[in-house]
N, CA, C and O atoms as a GROMACS GRO file, in nm:
protein
  316
    1MET      N    1   7.819  -2.689   6.088
    1MET     CA    2   7.859  -2.805   5.995
    1MET      C    3   7.938  -2.755   5.844
    1MET      O    4   7.923  -2.649   5.782
    2SER      N    5   8.013  -2.857   5.815
    2SER     CA    6   8.121  -2.805   5.708
    2SER      C    7   8.018  -2.829   5.575
    2SER      O    8   7.924  -2.908   5.567
    3THR      N    9   8.065  -2.736   5.475
    3THR     CA   10   8.005  -2.723   5.374
    3THR      C   11   7.989  -2.827   5.287
    3THR      O   12   7.881  -2.833   5.227
    4ALA      N   13   8.080  -2.919   5.264
    4ALA     CA   14   8.083  -3.089   5.247
    4ALA      C   15   7.960  -3.148   5.291
    4ALA      O   16   7.880  -3.196   5.211
    5ARG      N   17   7.940  -3.148   5.427
    5ARG     CA   18   7.829  -3.224   5.504
    5ARG      C   19   7.682  -3.147   5.488
    5ARG      O   20   7.568  -3.188   5.508
    6ILE      N   21   7.721  -3.049   5.453
    6ILE     CA   22   7.571  -2.949   5.396
    6ILE      C   23   7.514  -3.001   5.257
    6ILE      O   24   7.401  -3.036   5.223
    7LYS      N   25   7.640  -2.993   5.187
    7LYS     CA   26   7.622  -3.068   5.035
    7LYS      C   27   7.569  -3.204   5.070
    7LYS      O   28   7.455  -3.224   5.028
    8TRP      N   29   7.618  -3.291   5.130
    8TRP     CA   30   7.546  -3.450   5.143
    8TRP      C   31   7.414  -3.432   5.182
    8TRP      O   32   7.319  -3.468   5.113
    9ALA      N   33   7.404  -3.373   5.302
    9ALA     CA   34   7.291  -3.360   5.359
    9ALA      C   35   7.154  -3.325   5.271
    9ALA      O   36   7.048  -3.388   5.277
   10CYS      N   37   7.182  -3.206   5.185
   10CYS     CA   38   7.122  -3.169   5.072
   10CYS      C   39   7.056  -3.284   4.967
   10CYS      O   40   6.981  -3.261   4.872
   11ARG      N   41   7.109  -3.423   5.017
   11ARG     CA   42   7.089  -3.517   4.875
   11ARG      C   43   6.976  -3.572   4.950
   11ARG      O   44   6.993  -3.643   5.048
   12ARG      N   45   6.859  -3.539   4.903
   12ARG     CA   46   6.744  -3.589   4.966
   12ARG      C   47   6.671  -3.706   4.876
   12ARG      O   48   6.704  -3.736   4.761
   13GLY      N   49   6.561  -3.768   4.955
   13GLY     CA   50   6.473  -3.879   4.908
   13GLY      C   51   6.384  -3.855   4.777
   13GLY      O   52   6.351  -3.935   4.691
   14MET      N   53   6.353  -3.700   4.791
   14MET     CA   54   6.275  -3.649   4.686
   14MET      C   55   6.332  -3.550   4.603
   14MET      O   56   6.401  -3.457   4.645
   15LEU      N   57   6.292  -3.579   4.448
   15LEU     CA   58   6.386  -3.503   4.359
   15LEU      C   59   6.361  -3.350   4.339
   15LEU      O   60   6.430  -3.266   4.281
   16GLU      N   61   6.236  -3.337   4.406
   16GLU     CA   62   6.160  -3.163   4.446
   16GLU      C   63   6.278  -3.090   4.504
   16GLU      O   64   6.331  -2.984   4.470
   17LEU      N   65   6.306  -3.186   4.612
   17LEU     CA   66   6.396  -3.090   4.728
   17LEU      C   67   6.518  -3.099   4.684
   17LEU      O   68   6.585  -2.996   4.695
   18ASP      N   69   6.579  -3.208   4.628
   18ASP     CA   70   6.691  -3.176   4.574
   18ASP      C   71   6.717  -3.086   4.478
   18ASP      O   72   6.817  -3.014   4.488
   19VAL      N   73   6.629  -3.076   4.369
   19VAL     CA   74   6.593  -2.945   4.245
   19VAL      C   75   6.607  -2.804   4.342
   19VAL      O   76   6.661  -2.708   4.287
   20LEU      N   77   6.573  -2.791   4.449
   20LEU     CA   78   6.565  -2.664   4.547
   20LEU      C   79   6.669  -2.661   4.632
   20LEU      O   80   6.711  -2.547   4.651
   21PHE      N   81   6.737  -2.762   4.699
   21PHE     CA   82   6.851  -2.728   4.752
   21PHE      C   83   7.003  -2.727   4.701
   21PHE      O   84   7.078  -2.643   4.750
   22GLN      N   85   7.048  -2.811   4.611
   22GLN     CA   86   7.161  -2.810   4.536
   22GLN      C   87   7.198  -2.668   4.483
   22GLN      O   88   7.301  -2.606   4.514
   23PRO      N   89   7.107  -2.626   4.403
   23PRO     CA   90   7.078  -2.505   4.345
   23PRO      C   91   7.144  -2.375   4.453
   23PRO      O   92   7.228  -2.290   4.422
   24PHE      N   93   7.072  -2.397   4.592
   24PHE     CA   94   7.075  -2.311   4.687
   24PHE      C   95   7.229  -2.312   4.737
   24PHE      O   96   7.304  -2.215   4.741
   25VAL      N   97   7.257  -2.452   4.775
   25VAL     CA   98   7.394  -2.456   4.824
   25VAL      C   99   7.483  -2.414   4.744
   25VAL      O  100   7.573  -2.349   4.798
   26GLU      N  101   7.489  -2.428   4.631
   26GLU     CA  102   7.622  -2.413   4.535
   26GLU      C  103   7.595  -2.291   4.530
   26GLU      O  104   7.698  -2.230   4.558
   27GLU      N  105   7.490  -2.203   4.506
   27GLU     CA  106   7.506  -2.064   4.469
   27GLU      C  107   7.486  -1.939   4.578
   27GLU      O  108   7.540  -1.829   4.572
   28ARG      N  109   7.397  -1.985   4.675
   28ARG     CA  110   7.384  -1.887   4.820
   28ARG      C  111   7.443  -1.906   4.922
   28ARG      O  112   7.474  -1.808   4.989
   29TYR      N  113   7.481  -2.041   4.967
   29TYR     CA  114   7.504  -2.088   5.126
   29TYR      C  115   7.603  -2.026   5.186
   29TYR      O  116   7.612  -2.005   5.307
   30GLU      N  117   7.704  -1.988   5.077
   30GLU     CA  118   7.848  -1.922   5.159
   30GLU      C  119   7.798  -1.754   5.176
   30GLU      O  120   7.851  -1.708   5.278
   31GLY      N  121   7.732  -1.675   5.122
   31GLY     CA  122   7.690  -1.578   5.144
   31GLY      C  123   7.574  -1.559   5.272
   31GLY      O  124   7.530  -1.454   5.318
   32LEU      N  125   7.545  -1.687   5.310
   32LEU     CA  126   7.467  -1.685   5.441
   32LEU      C  127   7.536  -1.622   5.575
   32LEU      O  128   7.656  -1.647   5.560
   33SER      N  129   7.526  -1.578   5.654
   33SER     CA  130   7.543  -1.561   5.804
   33SER      C  131   7.583  -1.693   5.853
   33SER      O  132   7.544  -1.793   5.794
   34ASP      N  133   7.662  -1.701   5.960
   34ASP     CA  134   7.674  -1.794   6.050
   34ASP      C  135   7.541  -1.864   6.118
   34ASP      O  136   7.515  -1.984   6.135
   35GLU      N  137   7.474  -1.758   6.147
   35GLU     CA  138   7.341  -1.791   6.208
   35GLU      C  139   7.234  -1.860   6.125
   35GLU      O  140   7.166  -1.959   6.152
   36ASP      N  141   7.238  -1.776   6.010
   36ASP     CA  142   7.165  -1.897   5.885
   36ASP      C  143   7.211  -1.988   5.846
   36ASP      O  144   7.139  -2.079   5.805
   37LYS      N  145   7.326  -1.994   5.844
   37LYS     CA  146   7.401  -2.139   5.796
   37LYS      C  147   7.363  -2.260   5.935
   37LYS      O  148   7.375  -2.382   5.924
   38GLN      N  149   7.324  -2.197   6.043
   38GLN     CA  150   7.284  -2.307   6.157
   38GLN      C  151   7.158  -2.334   6.132
   38GLN      O  152   7.122  -2.451   6.135
   39VAL      N  153   7.067  -2.229   6.103
   39VAL     CA  154   6.911  -2.236   6.038
   39VAL      C  155   6.906  -2.349   5.959
   39VAL      O  156   6.858  -2.459   5.988
   40PHE      N  157   6.970  -2.307   5.838
   40PHE     CA  158   6.969  -2.410   5.719
   40PHE      C  159   7.012  -2.554   5.766
   40PHE      O  160   6.943  -2.650   5.730
   41ALA      N  161   7.117  -2.573   5.838
   41ALA     CA  162   7.136  -2.718   5.867
   41ALA      C  163   7.022  -2.744   5.958
   41ALA      O  164   6.997  -2.864   5.950
   42ARG      N  165   6.951  -2.692   6.030
   42ARG     CA  166   6.852  -2.767   6.108
   42ARG      C  167   6.733  -2.790   6.023
   42ARG      O  168   6.667  -2.894   6.017
   43LEU      N  169   6.713  -2.664   5.950
   43LEU     CA  170   6.620  -2.696   5.835
   43LEU      C  171   6.662  -2.838   5.754
   43LEU      O  172   6.570  -2.916   5.732
   44LEU      N  173   6.775  -2.868   5.716
   44LEU     CA  174   6.819  -3.012   5.657
   44LEU      C  175   6.779  -3.122   5.756
   44LEU      O  176   6.763  -3.234   5.708
   45SER      N  177   6.761  -3.105   5.887
   45SER     CA  178   6.736  -3.197   5.994
   45SER      C  179   6.591  -3.276   5.979
   45SER      O  180   6.571  -3.394   6.010
   46CYS      N  181   6.497  -3.185   5.925
   46CYS     CA  182   6.360  -3.209   5.940
   46CYS      C  183   6.365  -3.326   5.804
   46CYS      O  184   6.458  -3.355   5.728
   47GLU      N  185   6.214  -3.382   5.812
   47GLU     CA  186   6.166  -3.525   5.745
   47GLU      C  187   6.128  -3.453   5.610
   47GLU      O  188   6.075  -3.342   5.608
   48ASP      N  189   6.158  -3.523   5.505
   48ASP     CA  190   6.099  -3.485   5.368
   48ASP      C  191   5.979  -3.448   5.371
   48ASP      O  192   5.951  -3.331   5.342
   49PRO      N  193   5.893  -3.528   5.402
   49PRO     CA  194   5.730  -3.512   5.389
   49PRO      C  195   5.741  -3.356   5.404
   49PRO      O  196   5.721  -3.273   5.315
   50GLU      N  197   5.781  -3.330   5.545
   50GLU     CA  198   5.773  -3.176   5.647
   50GLU      C  199   5.807  -3.077   5.517
   50GLU      O  200   5.727  -3.000   5.466
   51LEU      N  201   5.926  -3.095   5.482
   51LEU     CA  202   6.002  -2.992   5.394
   51LEU      C  203   5.929  -2.996   5.260
   51LEU      O  204   5.953  -2.892   5.197
   52PHE      N  205   5.853  -3.075   5.198
   52PHE     CA  206   5.810  -3.064   5.126
   52PHE      C  207   5.672  -3.006   5.089
   52PHE      O  208   5.636  -2.954   4.983
   53ALA      N  209   5.600  -3.030   5.208
   53ALA     CA  210   5.489  -2.945   5.241
   53ALA      C  211   5.491  -2.811   5.259
   53ALA      O  212   5.404  -2.738   5.214
   54TRP      N  213   5.624  -2.758   5.348
   54TRP     CA  214   5.645  -2.665   5.353
   54TRP      C  215   5.679  -2.579   5.225
   54TRP      O  216   5.620  -2.473   5.200
   55PHE      N  217   5.759  -2.622   5.161
   55PHE     CA  218   5.857  -2.583   5.051
   55PHE      C  219   5.729  -2.536   4.910
   55PHE      O  220   5.728  -2.433   4.843
   56MET      N  221   5.640  -2.649   4.905
   56MET     CA  222   5.522  -2.632   4.834
   56MET      C  223   5.410  -2.541   4.859
   56MET      O  224   5.347  -2.496   4.764
   57GLY      N  225   5.377  -2.504   5.002
   57GLY     CA  226   5.284  -2.407   5.031
   57GLY      C  227   5.181  -2.467   5.099
   57GLY      O  228   5.092  -2.402   5.152
   58HIS      N  229   5.187  -2.605   5.101
   58HIS     CA  230   5.061  -2.678   5.137
   58HIS      C  231   5.056  -2.655   5.306
   58HIS      O  232   4.944  -2.657   5.358
   59GLU      N  233   5.164  -2.635   5.383
   59GLU     CA  234   5.148  -2.619   5.509
   59GLU      C  235   5.229  -2.502   5.531
   59GLU      O  236   5.291  -2.450   5.438
   60GLN      N  237   5.236  -2.442   5.685
   60GLN     CA  238   5.340  -2.342   5.726
   60GLN      C  239   5.421  -2.390   5.834
   60GLN      O  240   5.372  -2.449   5.930
   61CYS      N  241   5.512  -2.372   5.825
   61CYS     CA  242   5.617  -2.413   5.943
   61CYS      C  243   5.588  -2.345   6.084
   61CYS      O  244   5.585  -2.222   6.091
   62ALA      N  245   5.572  -2.400   6.163
   62ALA     CA  246   5.516  -2.318   6.289
   62ALA      C  247   5.692  -2.257   6.362
   62ALA      O  248   5.707  -2.166   6.443
   63ASP      N  249   5.771  -2.321   6.318
   63ASP     CA  250   5.935  -2.241   6.361
   63ASP      C  251   5.934  -2.115   6.295
   63ASP      O  252   5.944  -2.118   6.172
   64PRO      N  253   5.921  -1.987   6.362
   64PRO     CA  254   5.976  -1.875   6.254
   64PRO      C  255   6.093  -1.892   6.147
   64PRO      O  256   6.097  -1.883   6.025
   65GLU      N  257   6.196  -1.924   6.258
   65GLU     CA  258   6.337  -1.924   6.179
   65GLU      C  259   6.328  -2.010   6.059
   65GLU      O  260   6.360  -1.963   5.950
   66LEU      N  261   6.286  -2.138   6.070
   66LEU     CA  262   6.321  -2.224   5.970
   66LEU      C  263   6.197  -2.169   5.882
   66LEU      O  264   6.232  -2.156   5.765
   67ALA      N  265   6.087  -2.140   5.900
   67ALA     CA  266   5.958  -2.066   5.762
   67ALA      C  267   6.043  -1.961   5.690
   67ALA      O  268   6.042  -1.946   5.567
   68GLN      N  269   6.133  -1.873   5.794
   68GLN     CA  270   6.216  -1.772   5.717
   68GLN      C  271   6.317  -1.845   5.612
   68GLN      O  272   6.333  -1.812   5.494
   69MET      N  273   6.365  -1.924   5.663
   69MET     CA  274   6.495  -2.022   5.566
   69MET      C  275   6.400  -2.068   5.462
   69MET      O  276   6.461  -2.050   5.357
   70VAL      N  277   6.302  -2.110   5.439
   70VAL     CA  278   6.230  -2.195   5.378
   70VAL      C  279   6.193  -2.077   5.237
   70VAL      O  280   6.203  -2.112   5.119
   71ILE      N  281   6.157  -1.960   5.275
   71ILE     CA  282   6.151  -1.848   5.191
   71ILE      C  283   6.268  -1.811   5.139
   71ILE      O  284   6.267  -1.777   5.020
   72THR      N  285   6.390  -1.809   5.209
   72THR     CA  286   6.511  -1.777   5.167
   72THR      C  287   6.559  -1.876   5.060
   72THR      O  288   6.597  -1.829   4.952
   73VAL      N  289   6.561  -2.010   5.080
   73VAL     CA  290   6.568  -2.075   4.984
   73VAL      C  291   6.496  -2.117   4.852
   73VAL      O  292   6.549  -2.166   4.752
   74ARG      N  293   6.337  -2.081   4.876
   74ARG     CA  294   6.280  -2.052   4.740
   74ARG      C  295   6.320  -1.924   4.661
   74ARG      O  296   6.297  -1.908   4.541
   75GLY      N  297   6.392  -1.821   4.756
   75GLY     CA  298   6.435  -1.712   4.636
   75GLY      C  299   6.330  -1.595   4.640
   75GLY      O  300   6.332  -1.495   4.568
   76ARG      N  301   6.231  -1.629   4.748
   76ARG     CA  302   6.140  -1.500   4.783
   76ARG      C  303   6.176  -1.383   4.888
   76ARG      O  304   6.233  -1.409   4.994
   77PRO      N  305   6.146  -1.285   4.859
   77PRO     CA  306   6.177  -1.191   4.971
   77PRO      C  307   6.119  -1.182   5.084
   77PRO      O  308   6.000  -1.209   5.068
   78ALA      N  309   6.145  -1.154   5.204
   78ALA     CA  310   6.096  -1.189   5.341
   78ALA      C  311   5.946  -1.109   5.340
   78ALA      O  312   5.936  -0.999   5.285
   79PRO      N  313   5.832  -1.173   5.406
   79PRO     CA  314   5.713  -1.088   5.401
   79PRO      C  315   5.719  -0.957   5.485
   79PRO      O  316   5.623  -0.880   5.486
   0.00000   0.00000   0.00000
């Protein structure tokens, strides 16, 4: 997926998610490996309520790749 499409997909219906995704894409997306870029694109295909629950720590994502990307986007080191 092109960077322009990724930026567009980061525009969500929830301001809380926009606040997380926009800076990440602007500052760190280009530095990701191709594999991680694909995982991030897959993360963006998830529904906003799911994403909100994962990013706010209300639920744990069952997919290990997506769960790791949540950690990456939040800027925390991997466990």
